[in-house]
C-alpha positions in Angstrom: -15.8 13.8 15.7 -15.7 12.0 19.0 -14.1 8.6 19.5 -17.5 7.0 19.7 -18.4 8.4 16.3 -15.1 7.4 14.6 -15.3 4.6 12.1 -12.3 2.3 11.7 -11.4 1.3 8.2 -11.7 -2.3 7.0 -8.6 -4.1 5.9 -9.4 -3.4 2.3 -9.8 0.3 3.0 -6.3 0.6 4.5 -4.8 0.5 1.0 -1.6 -1.2 2.1 0.4 -4.1 0.8 -0.8 -6.8 3.1 1.7 -9.3 1.8 4.5 -6.9 2.6 3.6 -6.8 6.3 5.6 -8.7 9.0 3.2 -11.0 10.9 4.3 -12.0 14.4 2.8 -15.3 15.6 2.1 -16.5 19.1 2.1 -20.2 19.6 1.8 -22.9 16.9 0.4 -22.7 13.4 -3.1 -21.9 14.6 -1.9 -19.1 17.0 -2.8 -15.5 16.6 -0.8 -13.3 14.3 -0.4 -9.6 14.6 1.0 -7.0 12.2 1.6 -3.3 12.6 0.7 -0.9 9.8 1.1 2.7 10.7 -1.6 3.7 13.1 -3.4 0.4 12.8 -2.8 -3.1 14.3 -4.1 -6.1 12.4 -4.9 -9.4 14.1 -5.7 -12.7 12.4 -5.7 -16.4 13.0 -2.4 -18.0 12.0 -2.1 -18.4 8.3 -5.5 -16.8 7.5 -6.0 -14.5 4.6 -4.7 -11.1 5.6 -7.9 -9.6 4.2 -9.8 -11.3 7.0 -7.8 -9.6 9.8 -9.4 -7.5 12.4 -8.3 -3.9 12.6 -7.6 -2.1 15.9 -6.1 1.3 16.7 -3.1 1.4 19.0 -5.3 2.5 22.0 -7.4 -0.6 21.6 -4.3 -2.8 21.2 -2.7 -1.3 24.3 -5.9 -1.9 26.3 -5.9 -5.5 25.2 -2.3 -6.1 26.1 -2.8 -4.5 29.6 -5.8 -6.7 30.1 -3.8 -9.8 29.2 -0.9 -8.8 31.5 -3.4 -8.1 34.3 -4.8 -11.7 33.8 -8.3 -10.4 32.9 -8.8 -13.2 30.4 -7.4 -16.1 32.5 -10.8 -17.5 33.3 -11.4 -18.0 29.6 -8.4 -20.3 29.1 -9.2 -23.9 28.1 -6.9 -26.8 28.6 -5.7 -29.0 25.8 -7.3 -27.1 23.0 
C-alpha cells in the first residue's frame, strides 16, 4: 500500500486511553494542545474533547513543525485574536 492509499485511523479507532495522555498546550486556555500516542500525534483546541482531536502521523507532524519554524504560516497570523 502506498502512502497515498494509507488510511489514518480516527481517534476512536486508535483504541487508547485518551484521558491518560499528556496534553501539551501552547498559549492560553484556547491554545492548541498536542499529545503523542505511539506512532500518532493528536492535536486539539485547548480543553476540547479528546475524541475530537485530529490525528497525524509523525511525518505529517514533522512537516508542520518545519513549516512553522521556516515561517511558512506567518502571513496567516492575526493580531489581537
